[in-house]
C-alpha positions in Angstrom: -9.0 9.7 36.3 -9.0 9.0 32.5 -5.2 8.7 32.9 -5.3 6.0 35.3 -8.4 4.6 33.4 -6.3 4.2 30.5 -3.1 3.5 32.4 -4.7 0.4 33.7 -6.3 -0.6 30.7 -2.8 -1.3 29.2 -1.3 -2.7 32.3 -4.9 -5.1 32.0 -4.0 -5.8 28.1 -0.2 -6.9 29.2 -0.8 -8.6 32.1 -4.3 -10.5 32.2 -2.7 -13.8 31.7 -1.1 -13.6 35.0 -4.3 -13.0 36.6 -7.1 -15.2 38.1 -10.1 -15.8 36.0 -12.3 -13.7 39.0 -9.9 -11.0 38.8 -10.1 -11.0 35.0 -14.0 -11.0 35.2 -14.5 -7.8 37.5 -11.2 -5.9 36.0 -12.6 -6.5 32.1 -16.6 -5.7 33.7 -15.1 -2.4 35.8 -12.8 -0.9 32.9 -13.6 -2.4 29.7 -17.5 -2.7 29.8 -18.3 0.2 32.4 -20.0 -1.6 35.2 -20.5 0.1 38.4 -19.1 -1.8 41.4 -22.9 -2.2 42.4 -23.5 -4.1 38.7 -20.6 -6.5 39.6 -21.4 -7.2 42.7 -25.3 -8.1 41.7 -23.9 -10.6 38.9 -21.6 -12.7 41.5 -23.9 -12.2 44.0 -21.0 -10.8 46.4 -21.1 -7.1 48.7 -20.0 -4.2 46.7 -17.0 -3.7 49.0 -15.6 -7.3 48.4 -15.9 -6.0 44.6 -14.1 -2.2 45.3 -11.6 -4.5 47.4 -10.7 -7.1 44.7 -10.1 -4.9 42.0 -8.0 -2.2 44.2 -6.1 -5.3 44.9 -5.8 -6.2 41.2 -4.7 -2.8 40.3 -2.1 -3.2 42.6 -1.0 -6.3 41.2 -0.7 -5.0 37.8 1.6 -2.1 39.4 4.0 -4.9 40.5 3.9 -6.7 37.3 5.1 -3.2 35.5 7.4 -2.7 38.1 8.8 -5.9 37.4 8.5 -6.7 33.9 8.1 -3.1 32.3 5.9 -4.3 29.5 4.1 -0.7 29.4 7.4 1.1 29.6 8.6 -0.4 26.7 5.8 -0.1 24.5 5.6 3.7 25.3 8.6 4.0 24.6 8.8 2.1 21.2 5.1 4.1 20.7 7.5 7.2 21.1 10.3 6.2 18.4 8.0 5.1 15.9 6.5 8.7 16.6 9.7 10.2 15.9 10.1 8.3 12.9 7.0 9.3 11.0 7.8 12.7 12.0 11.2 12.4 10.6 10.0 11.0 7.4 7.8 13.6 6.5 10.6 15.8 6.8 12.5 13.4 4.3 15.0 12.7 7.1 14.5 9.2 7.7 17.6 7.6 5.8 20.0 9.6 8.1 18.5 8.6 11.5 17.1 5.3 11.0 20.2 3.3 12.5 19.9 5.7 15.6 16.0 4.8 15.8 16.9 0.8 14.6 19.6 1.0 17.8 16.9 2.7 20.0 14.0 0.0 19.1 16.9 -2.9 19.7 17.7 -1.4 23.1 14.1 -2.0 24.0 13.4 -5.6 23.2 
């Protein structure tokens, strides 16, 4: 569950501007503020089921955006390259590997 929550939080960060204000509100409260479905339904005076359905539809939309745009995937790859660079720098091998990493990062643009 934590892995899914982390993924959805990243997807929300990348794609929230593509969502409606209501979708953003529900996702922020549920994922960022840790509100329960019941608390959100009371806040917006709608049924708990309506909140649940909206959040699930929004999660699906975020996954669809990711399938098309790959912003999270590219972010993760950049993070991995940076981690590798840091490890090699610590070993004193950065200069010989710099060109390869630079090329990898350029491919992610």
